[in-house]
C-alpha positions in Angstrom: 17.5 -11.9 10.6 15.7 -8.7 9.6 13.9 -9.2 6.4 14.3 -6.1 4.2 13.7 -6.2 0.5 14.4 -3.7 -2.2 14.3 -3.8 -6.0 14.4 0.0 -6.3 16.8 2.3 -8.1 18.4 4.4 -5.4 20.2 7.8 -5.1 23.8 7.9 -4.1 22.6 8.7 -0.6 20.8 5.3 -0.6 23.9 3.3 -1.7 24.5 1.9 1.7 21.0 0.9 1.9 21.1 -1.0 -1.4 24.3 -2.8 -0.4 22.8 -3.8 2.8 19.7 -5.2 1.2 21.7 -7.1 -1.4 23.6 -8.8 1.4 20.3 -9.6 3.2 18.9 -11.0 0.0 21.9 -13.4 -0.4 21.3 -14.7 3.1 17.6 -15.2 2.5 18.0 -17.7 -0.3 19.6 -20.3 1.9 17.6 -23.6 2.3 16.9 -22.9 6.0 15.3 -19.5 5.1 13.2 -21.0 2.3 12.0 -23.8 4.5 10.9 -21.6 7.4 8.4 -18.9 6.3 8.3 -17.3 9.8 11.3 -14.8 10.2 12.9 -15.0 13.6 11.7 -12.7 16.4 13.0 -9.2 16.4 16.2 -9.1 18.4 15.7 -5.6 19.9 17.0 -2.2 19.0 15.7 0.0 16.2 15.4 -1.0 12.6 13.8 0.3 9.4 10.3 -0.8 8.8 7.7 0.3 6.2 5.0 2.4 7.8 3.0 3.5 4.8 2.8 2.7 1.1 0.8 3.2 -2.0 0.7 1.3 -5.3 1.0 3.5 -8.5 -0.2 3.4 -12.0 0.2 5.6 -15.1 -2.5 8.3 -15.4 -5.6 8.0 -17.5 -8.2 10.4 -18.8 -9.7 11.3 -15.4 -10.2 15.0 -14.6 -7.4 15.0 -12.0 -4.1 16.6 -13.1 -1.9 14.6 -15.5 1.3 16.6 -14.9 2.6 19.6 -13.0 4.9 22.6 -13.6 6.3 24.9 -10.9 3.7 23.8 -8.4 3.8 22.3 -5.0 1.8 19.1 -4.1 0.8 18.7 -0.5 -0.2 15.2 0.5 -1.3 13.8 3.8 0.1 10.4 4.8 -1.4 8.4 7.7 1.5 6.4 9.3 0.9 3.1 11.0 3.9 2.8 13.2 6.2 5.8 14.2 9.8 6.2 15.1 12.6 8.6 15.6 13.8 8.8 12.0 12.1 8.3 8.7 12.7 8.4 4.9 10.5 9.1 2.0 10.2 7.0 -1.2 9.5 9.0 -4.3 8.5 7.3 -7.6 8.8 8.0 -11.2 8.3 4.4 -12.2 5.6 5.3 -14.8 7.2 8.6 -15.9 8.1 9.4 -19.4 10.9 11.8 -18.5 13.2 12.5 -15.5 11.4 14.0 -12.5 12.8 17.2 -11.2 12.2 17.9 -7.5 13.1 21.4 -6.2 12.3 20.9 -2.5 10.5 18.6 -0.1 9.4 19.3 3.4 7.5 17.2 6.0 5.4 18.4 9.0 2.8 17.1 11.4 -0.8 17.8 10.2 -2.4 20.8 12.0 -6.1 21.4 12.4 -9.0 19.4 11.1 -8.6 16.3 8.8 -9.0 17.0 5.2 -7.0 20.3 5.3 -3.6 21.3 4.1 -2.7 23.2 7.2 0.7 22.9 9.0 2.7 25.2 11.2 5.4 26.7 8.9 8.0 26.6 11.8 7.4 22.8 11.9 8.2 22.2 8.3 11.4 20.0 8.1 13.4 19.8 4.9 14.0 16.5 3.3 17.3 16.0 1.4 18.7 13.6 -1.1 22.4 13.0 -1.0 22.6 16.1 1.3 20.9 18.4 -1.2 17.3 19.7 -1.2 16.8 19.2 -4.9 17.1 15.9 -6.8 16.1 14.3 -10.1 14.4 10.9 -10.2 15.3 9.1 -13.4 12.5 7.8 -15.7 11.2 4.5 -14.5 13.0 4.7 -11.1 12.1 4.9 -7.4 14.2 7.2 -5.1 14.9 7.1 -1.4 15.6 10.2 0.6 18.2 10.7 3.2 17.0 9.7 6.8 15.1 12.6 8.5 15.7 13.0 12.2 12.2 13.6 13.4 10.1 11.9 16.0 6.9 10.7 14.4 4.1 9.2 16.5 2.3 5.9 15.9 -1.1 6.3 14.1 -0.2 9.9 13.1 -0.6 12.1 10.0 2.5 13.4 8.2 2.1 16.3 5.6 4.5 15.8 2.7 4.9 18.9 0.5 6.7 18.4 -2.9 7.9 21.3 -5.1 8.0 20.4 -8.8 9.9 23.2 -10.5 9.8 21.9 -14.1 7.3 20.0 -16.2 6.9 16.6 -14.7 5.6 14.8 -17.8 3.4 11.9 -17.1 2.7 11.3 -13.4 2.9 8.1 -11.4 -0.4 8.1 -9.6 -2.5 6.3 -7.1 -6.1 7.4 -7.9 -8.0 6.1 -4.9 -6.0 7.7 -2.1 -9.1 8.4 0.0 -7.2 11.4 1.3 -7.5 14.9 -0.1 -4.5 16.2 -2.1 -3.7 19.9 -2.4 -1.9 22.1 -4.9 -0.3 25.6 -4.7 1.6 27.7 -7.2 5.5 27.9 -7.0 7.5 26.6 -4.0 5.0 26.5 -1.1 6.7 23.7 0.8 7.0 25.8 3.9 3.6 27.5 3.5 0.8 27.2 6.2 -1.7 26.0 3.7 -3.6 29.1 2.9 -2.5 29.1 -0.8 -3.5 25.6 -1.4 -6.5 24.2 -3.1 -7.9 20.7 -3.1 -7.4 18.9 -6.4 -9.0 15.4 -5.6 -8.0 12.3 -3.7 -5.3 10.9 -6.0 -1.6 10.6 -4.8 1.3 11.5 -7.0 5.1 10.7 -7.0 5.0 9.3 -3.4 4.8 5.6 -2.7 6.3 4.9 0.6 7.5 6.0 4.0 9.9 4.0 6.2 10.5 4.6 9.9 13.2 3.5 12.2 11.5 1.9 15.1 11.4 -1.0 17.5 9.0 -3.4 15.7 8.6 -6.8 14.3 8.8 -5.5 10.7 5.8 -4.9 8.4 2.9 -6.6 6.7 1.6 -5.8 3.2 -2.1 -6.0 2.4 -2.1 -6.8 -1.3 -5.3 -6.5 -3.3 -7.8 -4.5 -5.4 -10.4 -1.8 -4.6 -11.7 -3.5 -1.4 -8.1 -3.4 0.1 -7.8 0.1 -1.3 -10.9 1.2 0.7 -12.5 2.8 -2.3 -15.8 3.4 -0.6 -14.5 4.2 2.8 -15.0 7.6 4.4 -12.8 10.3 2.9 -9.8 11.4 5.1 -10.9 9.1 7.9 -8.5 6.2 7.4 -11.2 3.5 7.7 -9.7 1.1 5.1 -9.6 -2.4 6.5 -5.8 -2.4 6.7 -6.0 0.9 8.7 -8.3 -0.8 11.2 -5.9 -3.7 11.4 -3.0 -1.3 12.1 -4.9 0.1 15.0 -5.3 -3.4 16.4 -1.6 -4.1 15.9 -0.6 -0.9 17.8 -2.2 -2.3 21.0 0.5 -5.1 20.9 3.4 -4.4 23.2 6.7 -3.3 21.7 8.5 -4.7 19.8 5.5 -6.7 18.6 4.1 -3.8 16.6 4.0 -4.2 12.8 4.1 -1.5 10.1 1.0 -1.7 7.8 1.5 -1.3 4.0 -1.6 -0.9 1.8 -0.8 -2.3 -1.7 -4.5 -2.2 -2.8 -5.0 -1.0 -6.3 -8.6 -0.4 -7.5 -9.6 -2.5 -10.5 -6.6 -4.6 -10.2 -6.7 -8.2 -11.4 -4.8 -11.4 -11.0 -4.6 -12.4 -14.7 -4.7 -9.4 -16.9 -3.5 -5.8 -17.2 -6.3 -3.5 -15.9 -5.2 -0.2 -17.4 -5.8 2.4 -14.7 -6.1 -0.6 -12.4 -2.4 -1.4 -13.0 -0.5 -4.4 -14.1 -1.7 -7.8 -13.2 -0.8 -9.0 -9.6 2.1 -11.2 -10.6 3.7 -8.4 -12.6 3.6 -5.8 -9.7 4.5 -8.3 -7.0 8.2 -7.4 -7.1 7.6 -3.6 -6.6 4.6 -3.7 -4.3 5.7 -6.6 -2.0 9.3 -7.7 -2.3 10.7 -4.2 -2.6 9.0 -3.0 0.5 11.0 -2.6 3.7 10.9 -5.1 6.6 8.1 -7.2 5.1 7.5 -10.6 6.9 3.8 -11.2 5.8 1.6 -10.5 2.9 -2.3 -10.7 3.2 -3.6 -11.5 -0.2 -7.2 -10.6 -1.2 -7.7 -10.6 -5.0 -9.7 -12.2 -7.8 -13.2 -10.6 -7.7 -12.4 -8.4 -10.7 -11.3 -11.3 -12.7 -14.5 -13.2 -12.0 -16.8 -10.2 -12.2 -15.5 -8.5 -15.4 -15.4 -11.9 -17.2 -19.0 -12.6 -16.2 -17.8 -16.1 -14.9 -15.6 -16.9 -18.0 -12.5 -17.2 -16.0 -11.9 -20.7 -14.7 -11.0 -21.3 -11.0 -7.8 -23.1 -11.9 -6.5 -20.0 -13.7 -6.8 -17.9 -10.5 -5.4 -20.7 -8.4 -2.4 -20.9 -10.7 -1.6 -17.2 -10.0 -2.1 -17.7 -6.2 0.4 -20.6 -6.3 2.9 -18.4 -8.2 2.6 -15.6 -5.6 2.9 -18.0 -2.7 6.1 -19.6 -4.2 7.7 -16.2 -4.8 6.9 -14.9 -1.4 8.2 -18.1 0.3 11.4 -17.9 -1.6 11.9 -14.5 0.0 11.1 -15.7 3.5 7.7 -14.0 3.5 4.6 -15.6 4.9 1.3 -15.5 2.9 -2.2 -15.2 4.4 -4.9 -16.0 1.9 -8.2 -14.0 2.0 -11.4 -15.5 0.7 -13.2 -13.5 -2.0 -16.2 -11.6 -0.7 -19.7 -11.8 -2.2 -20.9 -9.7 -5.2 -24.5 -10.8 -6.0 -26.3 -7.8 -7.4 -23.3 -6.3 -9.2 -23.8 -5.6 -12.9 -22.0 -8.7 -14.2 -23.0 -11.1 -11.5 -24.2 -14.5 -12.7 -24.3 -18.1 -11.6 -21.2 -19.1 -13.4 -19.2 -16.3 -11.6 -20.7 -17.2 -8.2 -19.6 -20.9 -8.8 -16.1 -19.7 -9.6 -16.0 -17.6 -6.5 -17.1 -20.5 -4.3 -14.7 -22.9 -5.9 -11.7 -20.6 -5.4 -12.8 -19.9 -1.8 -13.0 -23.6 -1.1 -9.4 -24.0 -2.5 -8.2 -21.1 -0.3 -9.8 -22.6 2.8 -8.9 -26.3 2.3 -5.8 -26.6 0.1 -3.2 -25.8 2.8 -1.2 -23.8 0.3 -1.3 -20.6 2.4 0.4 -20.1 5.7 -2.9 -19.0 7.2 -6.4 -18.0 5.9 -8.6 -15.1 6.8 -12.2 -15.7 5.9 -13.4 -12.3 4.6 -16.3 -14.0 2.8 -17.7 -15.2 6.1 -17.1 -11.9 7.8 -19.2 -9.8 5.4 -21.8 -12.1 3.7 -25.4 -12.1 4.5 -26.0 -15.2 6.6 -29.4 -15.7 5.1 -28.2 -15.2 1.5 -24.5 -15.9 1.4 -23.9 -14.9 -2.2 -24.4 -11.3 -1.4 -23.0 -8.8 1.1 -24.9 -8.3 4.4 -27.1 -5.2 3.9 -25.5 -3.4 6.7 -22.1 -3.7 5.1 -23.1 -2.9 1.5 -22.3 0.5 0.0 -25.0 -0.1 -2.6 -22.9 -1.3 -5.5 -23.0 -4.9 -3.9 -19.2 -5.3 -4.2 -17.5 -2.8 -1.9 -18.1 -2.9 1.9 -18.8 0.3 3.7 -16.9 1.4 6.9 -18.7 -1.1 9.0 -18.0 -3.9 6.6 -14.3 -3.0 6.4 -14.1 -3.0 10.2 -15.7 -6.5 10.2 -13.1 -7.6 7.7 -10.3 -6.2 10.0 -11.8 -8.0 13.0 -11.6 -11.3 11.0 -7.8 -10.9 10.7 -6.0 -12.9 13.4 -3.1 -10.7 14.2 -0.9 -13.5 15.5 -0.9 -14.9 12.0 0.8 -11.8 10.7 4.2 -12.5 12.4 
């Protein structure tokens, strides 16, 4: 059984997809599916799997653009697994009015990283219900027609999106850690010379699926640490990226698509504004609605502990974990729990918060509630002072690991537990 989930509003071109997913959902709620959290091995052939994803929020008062009008956004997406067809997922989930899309193209990235360059002859049009233009309703997510194009594993795909009319409020992922570019008018087939960098946020694009021989996909769900907020720009050094590199060394069809649902400032218990809805509220869109998901790696809770200065009780966080585990298991999805990493030296660190972190970590390790555990805490803490990050892994804010620390986290993930 291929586990594909979707809670998205689809275009007419995606009607077949919606119906197929509905049928799959009905099959998944049988007692046998609920009692066995390991989906059966891939039966061979090519299926759809998620290769890239981004969680989105409404815009805030940051200097990045809040909306667009007769401009083309160019965004570089780093795919985990490749395939012979793919489809884009556009989002207007936080929009205040319908999103008019004039044209979309995709092309392999050309030249150095962090640039908008493509070969114009390589720009492939993307259609929706057979048309180059579409309108994404307010509050909806939209799936393109399949695009026949061979895309390689571990490759960069450049997505150019012409927005002919005022977009209203954008759905945005602020910590994209990849440079985004903007050009006037319809520049979807342009080489890149007319584009200028506008920051690292992502707009209106929250997923890419590929048709490939794989075992499905894994979602890394969390906050800024999963988001890779301090990782090197345009380098794809987030810890899920490094896990993706490890997975690509597995023989086909044992590869897994890697989907990063990290959202900086996100919390388990409360709405975090620009950090998005609490984890339980975004679980449906950022996990269950992804394509081919068989496992989720959950690393979240440090923001609840840190920002409350230890006022949050461990049982409150554990209650959310239990809810997330139950919902995932009902959908036939395994859950790998990640221990919360150290934060001594951060502005709101105190003894109460450290006690909470240790209590929650003890429950993650010992309760047996998760299908597996990855000990991120042990991977990055200072052995001589375990309440803080190892100095070689600390970016200086005492919360976020640097590239070396993120690589250590990736090494701690046992890839066999992701299937």
